[in-house]
C-alpha positions in Angstrom: -191.7 42.5 -188.1 -192.9 39.1 -189.3 -194.4 36.5 -187.1 -191.4 34.2 -187.6 -189.0 37.0 -186.7 -191.0 37.8 -183.6 -191.0 34.1 -182.6 -187.2 33.9 -183.2 -186.6 36.9 -180.9 -188.9 35.6 -178.2 -187.3 32.2 -178.4 -183.8 33.6 -178.1 -184.9 35.8 -175.2 -186.5 32.8 -173.4 -183.3 30.8 -173.9 -181.2 33.7 -172.6 -183.5 34.1 -169.6 -183.4 30.4 -169.0 -179.6 30.4 -169.1 -179.4 33.3 -166.8 -181.7 31.7 -164.3 -180.0 28.4 -164.3 -176.4 29.6 -164.1 -176.6 31.9 -161.1 -175.7 30.9 -157.6 -178.8 32.7 -156.2 -182.1 30.9 -155.7 -184.9 32.2 -158.0 -188.5 31.2 -157.9 -192.1 32.4 -158.7 -195.4 31.6 -157.0 -199.0 32.2 -158.1 -201.5 34.0 -155.9 -202.3 30.8 -154.1 -198.6 30.5 -153.2 -198.1 27.6 -155.6 -194.8 27.4 -157.4 -194.8 28.5 -161.0 -191.0 28.5 -161.5 -187.7 27.5 -159.9 -184.2 27.7 -161.2 -181.5 25.0 -161.2 -179.9 26.3 -158.0 -183.3 25.7 -156.2 -183.4 22.2 -157.6 -179.8 21.4 -156.5 -180.0 22.8 -153.0 -183.4 21.5 -152.0 -183.4 18.2 -154.0 -186.6 18.8 -156.0 -187.3 18.9 -159.7 -189.2 21.5 -161.6 -191.6 19.0 -163.0 -192.6 17.8 -159.5 -192.7 21.1 -157.6 -194.8 23.1 -160.1 -198.3 23.6 -158.6 -197.0 22.7 -155.1 -196.5 25.0 -152.1 -193.7 25.4 -149.5 -195.5 23.0 -147.2 -194.9 20.3 -149.8 -191.1 21.0 -149.7 -190.1 22.4 -146.4 -190.8 21.8 -142.7 -194.0 23.5 -141.4 -192.1 26.1 -139.3 -190.0 27.2 -142.3 -193.0 27.1 -144.7 -195.0 29.3 -142.2 -192.2 31.9 -142.3 -192.1 31.9 -146.1 -195.9 32.1 -146.4 -195.9 35.1 -144.0 -193.4 37.0 -146.1 -195.2 36.1 -149.4 -198.5 37.4 -147.9 -196.9 40.7 -147.0 -195.9 41.2 -150.6 -199.4 40.6 -151.8 -201.0 42.8 -149.2 -198.6 45.7 -149.7 -198.0 45.4 -153.4 -194.4 46.4 -152.7 -191.1 44.6 -152.7 -190.1 43.0 -149.4 -186.5 42.7 -148.2 -186.0 40.1 -145.5 -183.8 37.4 -144.1 -185.0 33.8 -144.2 -183.6 30.4 -143.2 -183.6 27.4 -145.5 -182.4 23.8 -144.9 -179.1 22.6 -146.6 -177.4 19.3 -146.4 -174.8 20.7 -143.9 -177.4 22.4 -141.8 -179.6 25.6 -141.9 -178.4 28.4 -144.1 -179.4 32.1 -143.8 -180.6 33.9 -146.9 -181.2 37.5 -147.9 -184.5 37.4 -149.9 -186.0 40.0 -152.2 -189.7 39.2 -152.8 -191.7 41.3 -155.2 -195.1 41.4 -157.0 -195.3 40.4 -160.7 -197.9 42.5 -162.6 -199.7 42.0 -165.9 -200.1 44.7 -168.6 -203.1 46.1 -166.6 -201.0 46.4 -163.4 -202.7 43.6 -161.6 -200.6 41.2 -159.5 -200.6 37.8 -161.0 -197.7 36.2 -159.2 -194.9 36.6 -156.6 -191.2 36.6 -157.7 -188.3 35.9 -155.4 -184.6 36.1 -155.4 -182.8 34.6 -152.4 -179.0 35.0 -151.8 -177.1 32.7 -149.4 -175.5 35.0 -146.8 -174.5 32.3 -144.4 -170.8 32.8 -144.9 -171.1 36.6 -144.9 -173.0 36.4 -141.6 -170.4 34.0 -140.2 -167.6 36.3 -141.1 -169.4 39.3 -139.8 -170.1 37.5 -136.5 -166.5 36.4 -136.3 -165.3 40.0 -136.9 -167.8 41.2 -134.3 -166.5 38.6 -131.9 -162.9 39.6 -132.6 -163.7 43.2 -132.1 -165.5 42.4 -128.9 -162.5 40.4 -127.6 -160.1 43.2 -128.7 -162.3 45.6 -126.9 -162.2 43.5 -123.7 -158.4 43.2 -124.0 -157.9 46.9 -124.5 -160.2 47.8 -121.6 -158.5 45.3 -119.3 -155.0 46.9 -119.6 -153.9 49.6 -117.2 -152.3 51.7 -120.0 -154.3 54.3 -121.8 -154.9 53.4 -125.5 -155.9 56.1 -128.0 -156.4 55.4 -131.6 -155.8 58.2 -134.1 -156.9 58.4 -137.8 -154.7 59.6 -140.6 -155.4 63.3 -139.7 -154.4 62.8 -136.1 -158.0 62.9 -134.8 -159.1 60.7 -132.0 -161.0 57.6 -133.2 -160.9 55.3 -130.1 -160.3 55.5 -126.4 -160.1 52.6 -123.9 -161.5 52.8 -120.4 -158.0 53.4 -118.8 -157.5 56.4 -121.1 -161.0 57.8 -120.2 -160.2 57.3 -116.5 -156.7 58.9 -116.6 -157.9 61.8 -118.8 -161.1 62.2 -116.9 -163.1 62.5 -120.1 -165.3 60.1 -122.0 -165.0 58.8 -125.6 -168.1 60.8 -126.5 -166.3 64.0 -125.5 -163.1 63.2 -127.4 -164.0 61.2 -130.5 -163.3 63.2 -133.6 -161.1 65.8 -131.8 -157.5 66.5 -132.7 -154.9 64.7 -130.6 -153.6 68.1 -129.5 -156.7 68.3 -127.2 -154.9 65.8 -124.9 -151.3 65.7 -126.1 -149.6 68.9 -124.8 -146.9 70.4 -127.1 -143.3 69.7 -126.1 -141.5 72.5 -124.3 -137.8 71.8 -124.4 -136.1 72.4 -121.0 -139.5 73.3 -119.6 -139.5 76.7 -121.4 -142.3 78.2 -123.5 -140.4 78.1 -126.8 -141.2 76.9 -130.3 -140.1 73.3 -130.8 -138.2 73.2 -134.1 -138.6 69.4 -134.4 -141.9 67.9 -135.5 -144.1 66.6 -132.7 -143.8 62.8 -132.3 -147.4 62.2 -133.2 -147.1 64.2 -136.5 -143.7 62.5 -137.2 -145.3 59.1 -137.0 -148.3 60.0 -139.0 -145.9 61.4 -141.7 -144.2 58.0 -142.0 -141.8 57.7 -139.1 -141.4 54.5 -137.0 -142.7 54.2 -133.5 -141.5 56.9 -131.1 -141.3 56.7 -127.3 -141.5 59.8 -125.1 -140.4 59.4 -121.5 -141.4 62.8 -119.9 -144.5 64.3 -121.3 -147.8 65.8 -120.2 -151.4 65.2 -121.3 -154.3 67.5 -120.6 -157.1 66.2 -118.4 -160.7 67.2 -118.9 -160.4 70.0 -116.3 -157.3 71.4 -118.0 -154.8 70.1 -115.5 -151.7 68.3 -116.7 -151.1 64.6 -116.2 -147.4 63.5 -116.3 -147.1 60.5 -118.7 -144.7 58.5 -120.7 -146.1 57.3 -124.1 -145.4 55.5 -127.3 -146.9 56.5 -130.6 -146.8 53.8 -133.3 -148.1 53.9 -136.9 -151.0 51.9 -138.2 -150.1 50.9 -141.8 -152.1 49.5 -144.7 -150.3 48.3 -147.8 -147.3 50.4 -146.8 -149.2 53.6 -146.2 -149.7 55.1 -142.7 -153.4 55.3 -142.1 -153.4 56.2 -138.4 -151.5 55.7 -135.2 -151.9 54.1 -131.8 -151.0 56.2 -128.7 -150.3 54.1 -125.7 -149.6 56.0 -122.5 -149.3 55.5 -118.7 -149.5 57.8 -115.7 -145.9 58.5 -114.6 -146.9 60.2 -111.4 -145.9 57.1 -109.3 -142.6 56.8 -111.3 -141.7 60.5 -110.7 -142.7 60.2 -107.1 -140.4 57.1 -106.8 -137.6 59.1 -108.5 -138.1 61.9 -105.9 -138.1 59.3 -103.1 -134.9 57.8 -104.5 -133.3 61.2 -104.6 -134.3 61.8 -101.0 -132.9 58.4 -100.0 -129.7 59.2 -101.8 -129.5 62.5 -99.9 -130.2 60.8 -96.6 -127.6 58.2 -97.4 -124.9 60.8 -98.2 -125.7 62.6 -94.9 -125.6 59.2 -93.1 -122.3 58.2 -94.6 -120.8 61.6 -93.8 -121.6 60.9 -90.1 -119.5 57.8 -90.0 -115.9 58.3 -88.7 -113.8 59.6 -91.6 -110.8 57.6 -90.4 -109.9 55.1 -87.7 -108.5 56.4 -84.4 -104.7 56.8 -84.3 -103.8 55.7 -80.8 -100.5 54.2 -80.0 -100.8 50.6 -79.0 -104.1 50.0 -80.7 -105.2 49.0 -84.2 -108.8 49.9 -85.1 -110.9 48.8 -88.1 -114.6 48.9 -88.9 -117.0 47.8 -91.7 -120.6 48.8 -92.4 -122.5 46.9 -95.1 -126.1 48.0 -95.6 -128.6 45.5 -97.0 -130.5 48.3 -98.7 -129.6 51.8 -99.8 -129.8 53.3 -96.3 -128.5 51.6 -93.2 -129.9 51.3 -89.7 -126.6 50.2 -88.2 -124.3 52.6 -86.5 -120.7 52.7 -85.3 -118.7 55.6 -83.9 -115.5 56.5 -82.2 -116.0 59.5 -79.8 -113.3 61.3 -77.7 -114.5 61.0 -74.1 -112.7 63.1 -71.6 -109.1 62.8 -70.9 -107.3 59.6 -72.2 -110.6 57.9 -73.1 -112.3 56.9 -76.3 -116.0 56.1 -76.6 -116.8 53.2 -78.9 -120.4 52.7 -80.0 -121.9 50.0 -82.2 -125.7 50.1 -82.6 -128.5 48.6 -84.6 -131.9 50.2 -85.2 -134.6 47.5 -85.7 -135.5 47.0 -89.4 -133.6 48.4 -92.3 -134.1 51.1 -94.8 -134.7 54.9 -94.6 -136.7 54.9 -91.4 -134.1 53.1 -89.3 -131.4 55.1 -90.9 -133.0 58.4 -89.8 -133.4 57.0 -86.3 -129.7 56.0 -86.3 -128.8 59.6 -87.1 -130.8 60.8 -84.0 -129.3 58.1 -81.8 -125.8 59.2 -82.8 -126.5 62.9 -82.2 -128.1 62.3 -78.7 -125.3 59.9 -77.6 -122.5 62.3 -78.6 -124.2 65.0 -76.6 -124.6 62.8 -73.5 -121.0 61.7 -73.6 -120.1 65.3 -72.8 -121.9 65.1 -69.4 -121.8 61.5 -68.3 -118.8 59.5 -67.1 -119.9 55.9 -67.5 -121.4 53.9 -70.4 -124.2 52.7 -68.1 -125.3 56.3 -67.2 -125.3 57.2 -70.9 -127.5 54.3 -71.9 -130.0 55.0 -69.1 -130.4 58.6 -70.2 -130.4 57.7 -73.9 -133.1 55.2 -73.3 -135.5 57.8 -71.9 -135.0 60.1 -74.9 -135.5 57.3 -77.5 -138.6 55.9 -75.7 -140.3 59.3 -76.4 -139.1 59.7 -80.0 -139.0 56.2 -81.5 -142.1 54.8 -83.2 -143.9 52.1 -81.1 -142.6 49.2 -83.3 -139.0 50.4 -83.3 -136.1 49.9 -80.9 -132.3 50.2 -80.8 -129.6 47.8 -79.6 -126.4 49.4 -78.6 -123.0 48.4 -77.2 -121.2 51.4 -75.7 -117.6 51.0 -74.5 -115.1 53.2 -72.8 -111.4 52.6 -73.7 -108.8 54.2 -71.4 -105.8 54.0 -73.7 -103.4 54.9 -70.9 -104.0 52.1 -68.6 -105.7 49.9 -71.3 -108.9 49.3 -69.4 -112.0 48.5 -71.3 -115.4 49.1 -69.6 -118.8 48.8 -71.2 -122.6 48.8 -70.9 -124.8 47.1 -73.5 -128.5 47.3 -74.4 -129.4 44.0 -76.0 -126.0 43.7 -77.6 -123.1 41.3 -77.0 -119.4 41.5 -78.0 -116.3 39.2 -77.8 -112.7 39.5 -76.5 -110.3 36.9 -77.8 -107.4 37.1 -75.5 -103.8 36.6 -76.6 -103.7 33.2 -74.9 -106.7 31.9 -76.8 -109.3 32.4 -74.1 -112.7 33.7 -75.4 -114.5 36.2 -73.2 -118.1 37.1 -74.0 -119.2 40.6 -73.1 -122.9 40.1 -72.5 -125.7 42.6 -72.6 -126.3 44.4 -69.3 -129.8 45.6 -70.1 -132.8 45.6 -72.4 -133.1 47.2 -75.8 -133.4 51.0 -76.0 -136.7 52.8 -76.6 -139.1 50.2 -75.2 -139.2 51.0 -71.5 -138.4 54.5 -70.2 -137.9 53.2 -66.6 -135.1 50.7 -67.6 -131.8 51.1 -65.8 -128.6 49.9 -67.4 -125.7 48.3 -65.5 -122.0 48.4 -66.1 -120.3 45.3 -67.5 -117.1 43.8 -66.4 -114.1 46.0 -66.8 -111.3 44.3 -68.7 -107.6 45.1 -68.6 -106.5 44.5 -72.2 -103.1 42.9 -73.0 -101.0 42.9 -76.2 -102.5 40.4 -78.6 -106.0 40.8 -77.3 -108.7 41.2 -79.9 -112.1 42.9 -79.3 -115.0 42.4 -81.8 -118.3 44.3 -81.5 -120.7 43.3 -84.3 -124.4 43.8 -85.0 -126.7 40.7 -85.3 -126.7 41.0 -89.1 -123.4 39.2 -89.1 -124.5 36.4 -86.7 -127.8 35.9 -88.5 -126.3 35.7 -92.0 -128.1 32.8 -93.6 -127.0 30.1 -96.0 -129.1 28.8 -98.9 -129.9 25.9 -96.6 -131.3 28.5 -94.1 -128.6 27.9 -91.5 -127.2 30.8 -89.5 -123.6 31.9 -89.7 -123.6 32.1 -85.9 -121.1 33.1 -83.2 -119.1 29.9 -83.4 -118.1 30.6 -87.0 -117.2 34.2 -86.1 -114.9 33.0 -83.3 -113.3 30.4 -85.6 -112.3 33.2 -88.0 -111.0 35.3 -85.1 -108.8 32.5 -84.0 -107.5 31.8 -87.5 -106.6 35.4 -88.2 -105.8 36.7 -84.6 -102.3 37.5 -85.6 -103.4 39.7 -88.5 -104.2 43.4 -88.5 -107.7 44.6 -87.4 -108.7 45.4 -91.0 -107.5 42.0 -92.3 -109.5 40.3 -89.5 -112.7 42.1 -90.5 -112.0 41.4 -94.2 -111.7 37.7 -93.4 -115.0 37.8 -91.4 -116.8 39.5 -94.3 -115.4 37.1 -96.8 -116.4 34.1 -94.7 -119.9 35.5 -94.3 -120.3 36.1 -98.1 -119.1 32.5 -98.9 -121.5 31.1 -96.3 -124.4 33.0 -98.0 -123.2 31.8 -101.4 -122.7 35.5 -102.2 -126.4 36.2 -101.9 -127.5 39.6 -100.5 -127.8 39.6 -96.7 -131.1 40.1 -95.1 -129.9 42.7 -92.6 -127.2 45.3 -92.3 -123.8 44.1 -91.1 -121.6 46.4 -88.9 -118.5 45.4 -87.0 -115.7 47.1 -85.1 -112.4 45.3 -84.4 -109.8 46.5 -81.8 -106.5 44.9 -81.9 -104.2 45.5 -78.9 -100.5 45.8 -80.0 
């Protein structure tokens, strides 16, 4: 090849190299063995505001701050000492602040293999680092969020293998992520057994169905395996993770349903207790010539602590009981059942309401919890001579006489179950006349509260009695109930309401 041809090729190569160096976004440079610049590209000039003509023969200390120049010099020296390329991160100043660079520094050798210079290519990775840090921050926040929820979260890959567990999942399954990562979901998700039988399920498992393209599926009653092999009752939702329309995994969110199942069991027990309790109330009102009876019982919860009863009591007598166990709910309801049973037994052997309450008090004082008591109004109605006698344990009643006179039947003793030595007295015996109206009600009626926190009170009850005195017993109680509901603005009452009305014909 001629000298001219060789020159032409070298010239074209130099031009090409020059164009490549000056049209790249990376920073390219070379330094001699004394760390003086031999070459910089256009990107170097633009970013650091220096020209090639001025920087050649100068060092980093002439361009950059001492701290940065020291760091560059240390890396350059490592290249000379090792004779090997060096991959490192460096920081350089920009107009908008420091930028981070990934630098490759390498020795330049002559034909004899001797190092005559140091070459460098530095790529700005500031944005990449920022994005990576932002992603890491998001992942950390997502991790915190997932670990702060009470539900177990399990991430599955496209093959159904476990890729992630949050802390709640580890706690409920009693296994760590290290034990479960990479394992098939069947390690924890027990197969479905329709109707509780060990049979082959003909439908695909919800997890497999979702991984095969189905939408999210929720399973109410399922079981997951714990680390020790025992089963954990759960309800779970499995939802697909999609990427460009393709299912690439699934999220399994589950919660321990032990408490829910226990609550269902409790609800069933309460319903059973309620059915038993309701069955103990009188099936129908007494049919006694000359008298009209009615009763209402409105629990404020599913079970009622109030009580009313009509009990045959010897010859020509009817026992009438209205009681209230303190509190409301299942506990008072159970105590009400006991009170009814004991009282009915005692009426077989005692002749007066006072004697019955004295004996009943001793029994209840032994059986009732320390924080529970019973109020009770017990009356004896002789329907031949129309005499009405009573004894009352912390419980009042009314008689609205035909002539409009109101007679209060006040309590004759303390509440039942608090003091075993308590003795109960008999109240006034009343000779009932046609048109008289007897009302025995628990304090839930008197203490019905309006939105303004005012009590319904005895005066409003008496007002309704006077207005409806000529009506039947059931109509009178319906009017009282309606007035109480309107007074409460139809809001639920805070206590059980029970009332018995006796109209003398």
